[in-house]
C-alpha positions as CSV (number, residue, x, y, z in Angstrom):
1,M,128.6,92.6,52.2
2,E,126.6,94.4,54.8
3,T,125.9,92.8,58.1
4,K,122.4,93.1,59.6
5,Q,122.1,93.9,63.2
6,K,119.9,91.3,64.9
7,K,117.2,92.4,67.4
8,P,117.6,90.8,70.8
9,Y,115.3,87.9,71.4
10,V,112.6,88.7,74.0
11,K,110.8,85.7,75.4
12,P,107.1,86.5,74.7
13,M,105.4,85.5,78.0
14,I,108.1,86.5,80.6
15,V,108.3,89.9,82.3
16,M,110.9,90.6,85.0
17,E,110.9,93.4,87.5
18,N,114.0,95.1,88.8
19,F,113.1,95.7,92.4
20,E,115.7,98.4,92.9
21,T,114.5,100.6,90.1
22,G,110.9,99.2,89.6
23,E,111.6,98.8,85.8
24,L,109.8,96.1,83.9
25,T,111.7,94.2,81.2
26,G,110.3,91.8,78.7
27,S,107.9,91.9,75.7
28,P,106.1,95.3,75.3
29,E,102.8,93.5,74.8
30,M,103.0,91.7,78.2
31,I,104.3,94.8,80.0
32,A,101.3,96.8,78.6
33,Q,98.9,94.0,79.7
34,I,100.3,93.8,83.2
35,M,100.2,97.6,83.6
36,A,96.6,97.7,82.4
37,E,95.6,94.9,84.8
38,N,97.3,96.8,87.7
39,E,95.5,100.0,86.8
40,K,92.2,98.2,86.7
41,Y,92.9,96.4,90.0
42,Q,93.9,99.6,91.8
43,S,90.9,101.5,90.5
44,E,88.5,98.8,91.7
45,N,90.1,98.0,95.0
46,G,92.1,101.2,95.9
47,R,95.8,101.4,96.4
48,M,97.3,99.4,99.3
49,D,100.2,100.9,101.2
50,C,103.3,98.8,101.6
51,P,103.7,97.6,105.2
52,F,107.5,97.5,104.8
53,E,109.4,100.8,104.7
54,N,112.8,99.6,103.4
55,M,111.7,96.8,101.1
56,P,110.1,97.0,97.6
57,C,106.5,96.1,97.5
58,S,104.8,94.7,94.4
59,M,101.4,93.3,93.9
60,R,101.7,91.5,90.6
């Protein structure tokens, strides 16, 4: 009898950001939506520089 390998469950509406690497984890659909919204926001309002040098800066 063969065993099937289960895909890991990804909660559909939750996206987490690793502040050390900047990597987003979660469902691919939500990551794509967040990236599209960020691109739209940055193109409309311009990119803001982070006021803190040693800390991660995210506008999500």
